[in-house]
C-alpha positions as CSV (number, residue, x, y, z in Angstrom):
1,X,-6.4,-24.1,9.8
2,X,-4.5,-24.3,6.5
3,X,-5.7,-21.3,4.5
4,X,-7.7,-18.1,5.0
5,X,-8.9,-16.5,1.7
6,X,-9.5,-12.8,2.0
7,X,-11.6,-11.2,-0.8
8,X,-12.3,-7.5,-0.8
9,X,-15.2,-6.5,-2.9
10,X,-17.4,-3.6,-4.0
11,X,-20.6,-4.3,-6.0
12,X,-19.8,-7.8,-7.1
13,X,-23.1,-9.6,-6.4
14,X,-23.1,-11.6,-9.7
15,X,-19.7,-13.1,-9.2
16,X,-19.8,-14.1,-5.5
17,X,-21.7,-17.4,-5.7
18,X,-19.6,-18.7,-8.6
19,X,-16.4,-17.6,-6.9
20,X,-17.4,-19.3,-3.6
21,X,-18.2,-22.6,-5.3
22,X,-14.9,-22.5,-7.2
23,X,-12.8,-21.9,-4.1
24,X,-14.7,-24.7,-2.2
25,X,-14.1,-27.1,-5.1
26,X,-10.3,-26.4,-5.1
27,X,-10.1,-26.6,-1.3
28,X,-12.0,-29.9,-1.1
29,X,-10.0,-31.4,-3.9
30,X,-6.8,-30.7,-2.0
31,X,-8.2,-31.5,1.5
32,X,-7.4,-28.1,2.9
33,X,-9.0,-26.7,6.0
34,X,-10.0,-23.2,5.1
35,X,-12.1,-20.1,5.6
36,X,-13.3,-17.5,3.1
37,X,-13.6,-14.0,4.3
38,X,-15.6,-11.7,2.1
39,X,-15.0,-8.0,2.9
40,X,-17.9,-5.9,1.6
41,X,-16.4,-2.4,1.1
42,X,-19.6,-0.5,1.3
43,X,-21.4,-2.1,-1.7
44,X,-24.6,-0.4,-2.9
45,X,-25.9,-3.6,-4.6
46,X,-27.0,-6.9,-3.0
47,X,-23.5,-8.1,-2.3
48,X,-24.0,-8.3,1.4
49,X,-27.3,-10.2,1.0
50,X,-25.5,-12.7,-1.2
51,X,-22.7,-13.1,1.4
52,X,-25.3,-13.7,4.1
53,X,-26.9,-16.4,2.0
54,X,-23.6,-18.0,1.3
55,X,-22.7,-18.0,5.0
56,X,-26.0,-19.8,5.8
57,X,-25.1,-22.5,3.4
58,X,-21.5,-22.8,4.4
59,X,-20.1,-21.7,7.8
60,X,-16.6,-21.6,6.4
61,X,-17.7,-18.5,4.5
62,X,-17.5,-15.4,6.7
63,X,-18.2,-11.8,6.0
64,X,-17.3,-8.3,7.1
65,X,-19.4,-5.3,6.1
66,X,-18.1,-1.7,6.1
67,X,-20.4,1.2,6.8
68,X,-19.3,2.9,3.6
69,X,-16.7,2.5,0.8
70,X,-13.3,3.0,2.4
71,X,-11.2,1.4,-0.3
72,X,-9.3,-1.8,-1.0
73,X,-6.5,-1.2,1.5
74,X,-8.9,-0.8,4.4
75,X,-10.8,-3.9,3.3
76,X,-7.6,-5.9,3.3
77,X,-6.6,-4.6,6.7
78,X,-9.9,-5.7,8.2
79,X,-9.7,-9.1,6.5
80,X,-6.2,-9.7,7.6
81,X,-7.1,-9.0,11.2
82,X,-9.9,-11.6,11.0
83,X,-7.8,-14.4,9.5
84,X,-7.0,-17.7,11.4
85,X,-5.2,-19.7,8.7
86,X,-1.5,-20.5,8.6
87,X,-1.4,-19.1,5.0
88,X,-3.5,-16.1,3.9
89,X,-4.5,-15.9,0.2
90,X,-5.9,-12.6,-1.2
91,X,-7.8,-12.4,-4.5
92,X,-10.2,-10.1,-6.2
93,X,-13.9,-10.9,-6.4
94,X,-14.4,-10.3,-10.1
95,X,-13.4,-13.8,-11.2
96,X,-10.3,-12.6,-13.0
97,X,-8.1,-14.3,-10.4
98,X,-8.0,-18.1,-10.7
99,X,-8.5,-20.1,-7.5
100,X,-6.7,-23.1,-9.1
101,X,-3.5,-21.2,-8.4
102,X,-4.0,-21.5,-4.6
103,X,-2.5,-25.0,-4.0
104,X,0.8,-24.2,-5.6
105,X,1.1,-20.8,-3.9
106,X,0.3,-22.4,-0.6
107,X,3.1,-25.0,-1.3
108,X,5.5,-22.2,-2.1
109,X,4.9,-20.6,1.3
110,X,4.8,-23.8,3.3
111,X,7.5,-25.9,1.6
112,X,9.7,-23.3,-0.2
113,X,9.7,-21.1,2.9
114,X,8.6,-17.9,1.2
115,X,7.1,-15.2,3.4
116,X,5.1,-13.8,0.5
117,X,4.3,-15.1,-3.0
118,X,3.0,-12.5,-5.5
119,X,1.0,-13.5,-8.6
120,X,2.3,-12.3,-12.0
121,X,-0.4,-11.8,-14.6
122,X,2.1,-12.3,-17.5
123,X,-0.8,-12.5,-20.0
124,X,-3.5,-10.0,-19.2
125,X,-7.0,-9.6,-20.5
126,X,-7.1,-5.9,-19.8
127,X,-7.1,-2.8,-22.1
128,X,-3.5,-2.3,-23.4
129,X,-3.4,1.5,-23.2
130,X,-5.4,2.1,-20.0
131,X,-4.1,-0.8,-17.9
132,X,-1.3,-2.9,-19.4
133,X,1.2,-0.2,-20.4
134,X,0.8,1.9,-17.2
135,X,1.0,-1.2,-15.1
136,X,4.3,-2.3,-16.6
137,X,5.7,1.3,-16.2
138,X,4.8,1.5,-12.5
139,X,6.1,-2.0,-11.8
140,X,9.4,-1.1,-13.5
141,X,9.8,2.0,-11.4
142,X,8.9,0.0,-8.2
143,X,11.5,-2.7,-9.0
144,X,14.2,0.0,-9.5
145,X,13.2,2.0,-6.5
146,X,12.8,-0.9,-4.0
147,X,15.1,-3.7,-5.2
148,X,12.2,-6.2,-5.1
149,X,12.4,-8.3,-8.2
150,X,8.8,-9.0,-9.0
151,X,6.8,-8.1,-12.1
152,X,3.3,-7.3,-10.8
153,X,3.2,-5.5,-7.4
154,X,-0.6,-4.8,-7.8
155,X,-1.7,-8.3,-8.6
156,X,-4.6,-9.1,-6.3
157,X,-3.7,-12.8,-6.1
158,X,-1.1,-13.2,-3.4
159,X,-0.1,-15.7,-0.7
160,X,1.3,-14.7,2.7
161,X,2.6,-16.4,5.7
162,X,0.2,-15.5,8.5
163,X,2.9,-13.5,10.4
164,X,3.2,-11.2,7.5
165,X,-0.4,-9.9,7.4
166,X,-0.4,-9.6,11.2
167,X,2.7,-7.4,11.1
168,X,1.8,-4.8,8.4
169,X,-0.8,-2.1,8.3
170,X,-2.3,-1.5,5.0
171,X,-4.1,1.9,4.6
172,X,-4.8,4.6,2.1
173,X,-3.9,3.2,-1.3
174,X,-1.0,1.1,-0.1
175,X,-2.5,-2.2,-1.2
176,X,-0.6,-1.7,-4.5
177,X,2.7,-2.0,-2.7
178,X,2.2,-4.6,0.0
179,X,5.5,-6.4,-0.9
180,X,7.3,-3.2,-0.1
181,X,5.6,-3.0,3.3
182,X,6.4,-6.6,4.0
183,X,10.1,-6.2,3.1
184,X,10.2,-3.1,5.4
185,X,8.7,-5.2,8.2
186,X,11.5,-7.7,7.9
187,X,9.9,-10.3,5.6
188,X,12.4,-10.5,2.8
189,X,11.7,-13.9,1.3
190,X,9.4,-12.7,-1.4
191,X,8.7,-14.9,-4.4
192,X,6.6,-14.7,-7.6
193,X,4.4,-17.1,-9.5
194,X,3.0,-16.7,-13.0
195,X,-0.8,-16.9,-12.6
196,X,-3.6,-17.3,-15.1
197,X,-5.5,-14.1,-15.6
198,X,-9.1,-14.3,-16.9
199,X,-11.4,-11.9,-18.6
200,X,-14.0,-10.1,-16.4
201,X,-17.2,-12.0,-16.5
202,X,-19.6,-9.6,-14.7
203,X,-19.7,-5.9,-14.0
204,X,-17.1,-3.3,-14.7
205,X,-13.8,-2.3,-13.2
206,X,-14.0,-0.1,-10.1
207,X,-10.8,1.8,-10.7
208,X,-10.9,4.9,-12.9
209,X,-8.5,7.2,-14.5
210,X,-7.4,8.6,-11.1
211,X,-5.1,5.6,-10.7
212,X,-2.7,7.2,-13.2
213,X,-2.2,10.0,-10.6
214,X,-2.4,7.8,-7.5
215,X,0.0,5.2,-8.8
216,X,3.3,7.2,-8.8
217,X,2.2,9.2,-5.7
218,X,1.5,6.0,-3.8
219,X,4.9,4.6,-4.7
220,X,6.7,7.8,-3.5
221,X,4.6,7.6,-0.3
222,X,5.4,4.0,0.4
223,X,9.1,4.4,-0.3
224,X,9.2,7.4,2.1
225,X,7.1,5.8,4.7
226,X,9.1,2.5,4.6
227,X,12.3,4.5,5.2
228,X,11.3,7.4,7.5
229,X,7.8,6.7,9.0
230,X,9.2,5.7,12.4
231,X,11.9,8.4,12.4
232,X,10.6,11.4,10.2
233,X,13.2,13.6,12.0
234,X,15.9,11.6,10.2
235,X,14.7,13.1,6.9
236,X,13.1,16.4,7.7
237,X,15.4,17.2,10.6
238,X,18.6,16.6,8.6
239,X,17.3,18.4,5.5
240,X,16.0,21.3,7.5
241,X,19.3,21.6,9.4
242,X,21.3,21.7,6.2
243,X,19.1,24.3,4.5
244,X,19.1,26.4,7.7
245,X,22.9,26.1,7.9
246,X,23.3,27.3,4.3
247,X,21.0,30.2,4.9
248,X,22.8,31.1,8.2
249,X,26.3,31.0,6.5
250,X,25.0,33.1,3.6
251,X,23.5,35.7,6.0
252,X,26.8,35.9,8.0
253,X,28.7,36.3,4.8
254,X,26.6,39.2,3.6
255,X,26.9,40.8,7.1
256,X,30.6,40.4,7.2
257,X,31.1,41.8,3.8
258,X,29.1,44.9,4.9
259,X,31.2,45.3,8.1
260,X,34.5,44.9,6.2
261,X,33.4,47.6,3.7
262,X,32.5,49.9,6.5
263,X,35.8,49.3,8.3
264,X,37.7,50.1,5.1
265,X,35.4,53.0,4.4
266,X,34.5,51.6,1.0
267,X,31.1,52.5,-0.3
268,X,28.8,49.5,-0.1
269,X,25.1,49.0,-0.7
270,X,22.7,48.4,2.2
271,X,22.4,44.8,3.2
272,X,18.7,44.8,2.3
273,X,19.5,46.1,-1.2
274,X,21.1,42.8,-2.2
275,X,19.0,39.8,-3.2
276,X,21.4,37.4,-1.4
277,X,20.2,38.6,2.0
278,X,16.6,37.7,1.2
279,X,17.6,34.4,-0.3
280,X,19.6,33.6,2.8
281,X,16.7,34.6,5.0
282,X,14.3,32.5,3.0
283,X,16.6,29.5,3.4
284,X,16.7,29.9,7.1
285,X,12.9,30.1,7.3
286,X,12.5,27.0,5.1
287,X,15.1,25.1,7.1
288,X,13.3,25.9,10.3
289,X,9.9,24.8,8.9
290,X,11.4,21.5,7.7
291,X,12.9,20.9,11.1
292,X,9.6,21.6,12.8
293,X,7.8,19.3,10.3
294,X,10.2,16.5,11.4
295,X,9.4,17.2,15.0
296,X,5.7,17.2,14.4
297,X,6.0,14.0,12.4
298,X,7.8,12.3,15.3
299,X,4.8,13.2,17.5
300,X,2.2,12.0,15.0
301,X,4.1,8.7,14.3
302,X,3.8,7.8,18.0
303,X,0.0,8.3,18.0
304,X,-1.2,6.8,14.7
305,X,-1.9,3.3,15.7
306,X,-5.7,3.6,15.4
307,X,-5.9,4.7,11.8
308,X,-8.1,1.9,10.7
309,X,-10.6,1.7,13.6
310,X,-14.4,2.1,13.3
311,X,-14.6,0.8,9.7
312,X,-16.8,-2.3,10.3
313,X,-20.6,-2.2,10.6
314,X,-21.4,-6.0,10.7
315,X,-19.6,-9.4,10.6
316,X,-20.5,-13.0,10.0
317,X,-18.4,-15.6,11.8
């Protein structure tokens, strides 16, 4: 199979028939073998009923239904696991991503040998203050922090070599930074394509003001995870050891100064009367806690492979 199209959605009943027809028209015009996988992330409208009807009319349309709303990352993870195509395309269900971009993105993966091609919504039909400016700011920080030279990390329209989606685990809110996860997994051929962005035709955006908080926190998380998730002791252990060592040396210094003063019969305050003793003791305690955090992190990292289980309620194949 040439292409698997994975579409996470939440309450998008109006747009699904039009989107399915549009994708089919593009696929048939380019003679691609394909499948469309709609992942219903716990919709409360008639989205799943619409997907069932589309499946009855076209068996190339498949569906996955979650028991409740788990978020876009979990929806992508479940969709990736179900794909069978050589190239996997992701796009949003709100008709703002243009299926006409799929053939060229497919060509870039197959012929230009990219592992991942990220869409760049250079001209956006979104509110400037609430979306455009924050998006540009977060993307600038992400480029500087990761060295990945793309302009729109969070664009829903992306193309992946199949091995990429089978090798990464997307959870929490990490869908915003999949290129970073891919690079960390060893897929470094990451390209970019300017794509046409369209105004929302139905419904409203599902992302609220909380994205202003989650955006930078997610970036910090993914950078940390990409570097230290397999070996948290490399971060916490080293940092804890350094802090503990500083506290220990400070404590010894305070004690030695007291002993020297006693040996020379020079009046000296009690050790507990000086703030340096408590600062040194606090450093030793914090250092020990950081070291133990690294140790516990090592144990957790070895037993976290089932993070995304038990999400799915029903499927259509």
